[in-house]
C-alpha positions as a printed NumPy array, in Angstrom:
array([[-21.956,  24.33 ,  13.616],
       [-19.105,  23.162,  11.534],
       [-18.182,  20.438,   8.958],
       [-14.571,  20.496,   7.518],
       [-12.709,  18.019,   5.261],
       [ -9.312,  17.149,   6.696],
       [ -6.796,  16.15 ,   3.933],
       [ -4.223,  14.423,   5.91 ],
       [ -5.36 ,  10.989,   4.783],
       [ -5.994,  11.852,   1.075],
       [ -5.811,  10.532,  -1.505],
       [ -6.748,   7.337,   0.211],
       [ -9.464,   8.274,   2.644],
       [-11.806,  11.297,   3.107],
       [-11.794,  12.472,   6.754],
       [-14.67 ,  14.859,   8.001],
       [-14.432,  16.651,  11.149],
       [-17.919,  17.535,  12.726],
       [-18.61 ,  19.94 ,  15.398],
       [-22.076,  20.848,  17.043],
       [-24.195,  19.372,  14.429],
       [-27.82 ,  18.687,  15.2  ],
       [-27.855,  16.129,  12.463],
       [-25.605,  14.866,   9.643],
       [-26.572,  12.5  ,   6.852],
       [-24.094,   9.769,   6.102],
       [-24.   ,   8.679,   2.582],
       [-22.464,   5.258,   1.775],
       [-20.186,   3.306,   4.192],
       [-18.06 ,   5.277,   6.715],
       [-16.324,   4.853,  10.132],
       [-17.741,   7.207,  12.988],
       [-15.668,   8.057,  15.995],
       [-17.284,  10.131,  18.727],
       [-14.533,  12.2  ,  20.466],
       [-17.089,  14.222,  22.717],
       [-17.946,  13.491,  26.252],
       [-21.621,  13.251,  25.183],
       [-23.082,  10.365,  23.017],
       [-23.839,  10.568,  19.301],
       [-27.223,   9.083,  18.395],
       [-27.476,   6.711,  15.335],
       [-31.118,   6.107,  14.884],
       [-31.735,   6.214,  18.485],
       [-28.743,   4.107,  19.422],
       [-26.08 ,   5.944,  21.442],
       [-22.244,   5.896,  20.494],
       [-20.225,   6.736,  23.679],
       [-17.233,   8.876,  24.127],
       [-14.094,   7.505,  22.45 ],
       [-16.079,   4.93 ,  20.733],
       [-16.362,   4.063,  16.959],
       [-18.671,   2.16 ,  14.563],
       [-19.249,   1.584,  10.985],
       [-22.337,   3.55 ,   9.643],
       [-24.004,   3.426,   6.284],
       [-26.867,   5.491,   4.683],
       [-28.102,   6.882,   7.892],
       [-28.55 ,  10.019,   9.738],
       [-26.461,  10.774,  12.991],
       [-27.766,  13.304,  15.45 ],
       [-26.613,  15.189,  18.432],
       [-22.988,  15.297,  17.282],
       [-20.965,  17.402,  19.518],
       [-17.556,  16.327,  18.154],
       [-16.864,  13.488,  15.884],
       [-14.723,  12.266,  12.986],
       [-16.092,  10.475,   9.932],
       [-13.78 ,   8.322,   7.706],
       [-15.121,   7.895,   4.238],
       [-14.002,   5.616,   1.423],
       [-12.21 ,   3.118,   3.875],
       [-13.798,   0.083,   2.046],
       [-13.846,   1.535,  -1.482],
       [-10.385,  -0.002,  -2.689],
       [-10.291,  -3.19 ,  -4.735],
       [ -7.065,  -4.65 ,  -3.196],
       [ -5.461,  -4.106,   0.244],
       [ -2.15 ,  -4.998,  -1.22 ],
       [ -2.424,  -2.219,  -3.874],
       [ -3.599,   0.167,  -1.348],
       [ -0.618,  -0.582,   0.956],
       [  1.868,  -0.328,  -1.827],
       [  0.366,   3.14 ,  -2.848],
       [  0.586,   4.337,   0.834],
       [  4.279,   3.207,   1.18 ],
       [  5.016,   5.369,  -1.845],
       [  3.402,   8.351,  -0.282],
       [  3.826,   8.309,   3.391],
       [  7.258,   8.424,   5.096],
       [  8.389,   5.896,   7.722],
       [  7.095,   6.837,  11.126],
       [ 10.974,   6.564,  12.381],
       [ 11.963,   9.104,  10.014],
       [  9.322,  11.58 ,  11.341],
       [  9.349,  10.772,  15.031],
       [ 12.862,   9.543,  15.511],
       [ 11.853,   7.097,  18.337],
       [ 14.389,   4.276,  18.686],
       [ 11.653,   1.726,  19.144],
       [ 10.443,   2.435,  15.526],
       [ 13.878,   2.071,  13.87 ],
       [ 13.627,  -0.705,  11.243],
       [  9.888,  -1.149,  11.68 ],
       [  7.596,  -1.216,   8.552],
       [  5.399,   1.557,  10.012],
       [  4.391,   4.47 ,   7.839],
       [  2.81 ,   7.831,   8.933],
       [  0.454,  10.243,   7.257],
       [  0.832,  14.05 ,   7.946],
       [ -0.802,  15.132,  11.153],
       [ -3.614,  17.651,  11.562],
       [ -4.179,  19.76 ,  14.726],
       [ -7.649,  20.917,  15.642],
       [ -7.614,  22.794,  18.841],
       [ -6.639,  20.098,  21.478],
       [ -7.161,  17.384,  18.972],
       [ -4.576,  15.799,  16.589],
       [ -5.214,  13.127,  13.966],
       [ -2.996,  11.038,  11.941],
       [ -2.95 ,   7.623,  10.198],
       [ -0.477,   4.823,  10.18 ],
       [  0.129,   1.921,   7.864],
       [  1.573,  -1.036,   9.519],
       [  3.294,  -3.349,   6.873],
       [  4.488,  -6.421,   8.585],
       [  3.261,  -9.282,  10.764],
       [  4.209,  -9.065,  13.382],
       [  4.935,  -5.379,  13.435],
       [  7.245,  -5.237,  16.577],
       [  6.469,  -1.614,  17.278],
       [  7.506,  -2.193,  20.872],
       [  5.956,  -1.894,  24.363],
       [  5.947,   1.438,  25.696],
       [  4.248,   3.634,  28.599],
       [  5.326,   7.066,  27.368],
       [  4.653,   9.035,  24.332],
       [  7.697,  11.413,  23.602],
       [  5.993,  13.1  ,  20.704],
       [  3.353,  14.346,  23.236],
       [  4.924,  14.434,  26.588],
       [  2.206,  16.54 ,  28.492],
       [  0.182,  15.705,  31.726],
       [ -3.139,  14.021,  30.997],
       [ -2.452,  13.138,  27.237],
       [ -4.919,  10.754,  25.83 ],
       [ -4.668,   8.605,  22.769],
       [ -6.742,   5.898,  21.176],
       [ -6.47 ,   4.031,  17.76 ],
       [ -9.292,   3.294,  15.333],
       [ -8.625,   0.429,  12.799],
       [ -9.396,   1.553,   9.315],
       [ -8.231,  -1.271,   7.004],
       [ -6.934,  -4.766,   7.981],
       [ -7.015,  -6.268,  11.325],
       [ -4.936,  -5.443,  14.422],
       [ -4.899,  -5.861,  18.194],
       [ -4.013,  -3.656,  21.029],
       [ -1.989,  -5.43 ,  23.767],
       [ -1.557,  -4.448,  27.37 ],
       [  1.126,  -5.954,  29.728],
       [  2.283,  -5.754,  33.33 ],
       [  6.029,  -5.136,  32.387],
       [  7.921,  -4.248,  29.242],
       [  7.739,  -8.057,  28.173],
       [  5.162,  -9.542,  25.979],
       [  5.035, -12.646,  28.281],
       [  3.343, -10.464,  30.915],
       [  0.462,  -9.826,  28.632],
       [ -2.985,  -9.637,  30.53 ],
       [ -5.377,  -7.869,  28.044],
       [ -5.699,  -7.923,  24.192],
       [ -8.309,  -6.322,  22.183],
       [ -8.967,  -7.439,  18.492],
       [ -9.571,  -4.596,  16.184],
       [-11.381,  -4.945,  12.634],
       [-12.103,  -1.911,  10.524],
       [-14.401,   0.518,  12.516],
       [-13.198,  -0.557,  15.926],
       [-11.478,   1.561,  18.54 ],
       [ -9.957,   0.021,  21.567],
       [-10.973,   0.989,  24.968],
       [ -9.031,   3.836,  26.513],
       [ -6.064,   2.518,  28.459],
       [ -5.155,   5.719,  30.196],
       [ -6.271,   6.347,  33.876],
       [ -7.615,   9.677,  35.356],
       [ -4.096,  11.189,  35.642],
       [ -3.324,  10.037,  32.012],
       [ -0.847,   7.22 ,  33.04 ],
       [ -0.678,   4.164,  30.598],
       [  0.241,   0.569,  31.139],
       [  2.855,  -1.108,  28.987],
       [  1.262,  -1.358,  25.773],
       [  1.653,  -1.803,  21.913],
       [ -0.247,  -2.09 ,  18.683],
       [  0.262,  -5.436,  17.026],
       [ -0.835,  -6.462,  13.495],
       [ -2.887,  -9.586,  12.741],
       [ -2.69 ,  -8.547,   9.049],
       [ -1.163,  -5.681,   7.449],
       [ -3.331,  -2.659,   7.777],
       [ -4.088,   1.094,   8.497],
       [ -5.233,   2.59 ,  11.754],
       [ -5.979,   6.242,  12.878],
       [ -4.389,   7.682,  15.91 ],
       [ -6.515,  10.151,  17.772],
       [ -4.582,  12.353,  20.457],
       [ -6.352,  14.68 ,  22.868],
       [ -4.498,  17.127,  25.036],
       [ -6.363,  18.723,  28.024],
       [ -7.336,  22.199,  27.324],
       [ -5.602,  23.345,  30.642],
       [ -2.086,  22.381,  29.153],
       [ -2.844,  23.266,  25.536],
       [ -0.126,  25.581,  24.181],
       [ -1.869,  28.169,  21.635]])
């Protein structure tokens, strides 16, 4: 059993990483993301793998592996929060050096690694964001790499396209705080053309999972 506080999103949000907890009392309002294959129970309701939800003043049980984001709704002003984040986190382009991120108002927190799991947060500061349709992830180019995004503040959407052209859009998922889009990857870890897009400026968390078979230790 283990509960640890991960500081990559401080001082803006408190993130707890839970492993093998029979039960955990949630105080206040938090976002719960289940990253285990087995469900987490919330007063007898099941939260499936790679799904998230907002929980408040309750007890969660059968927690195999999950992330809890606290204080996501405690700020008085989104604009003030975003201004503080832009003064603290670097531009994602400066960290990742991906050409599609050049000139994009996209800021990145530090990244924490927990075994085969990596967590980081992003602030998307413009509407539209124009982060660019992509299928590959150069920052984690390993077979079977899996990634989902969880909305923390603001409203966004995950878009899927048949080609590298937004006019070929065939699926769009709105994302409000507490929402995680459905996994897009297939059994082989192959992605469609996709991008995160803003409806309002916001913050989301990226959750990356690397298969244990290819994990470098």
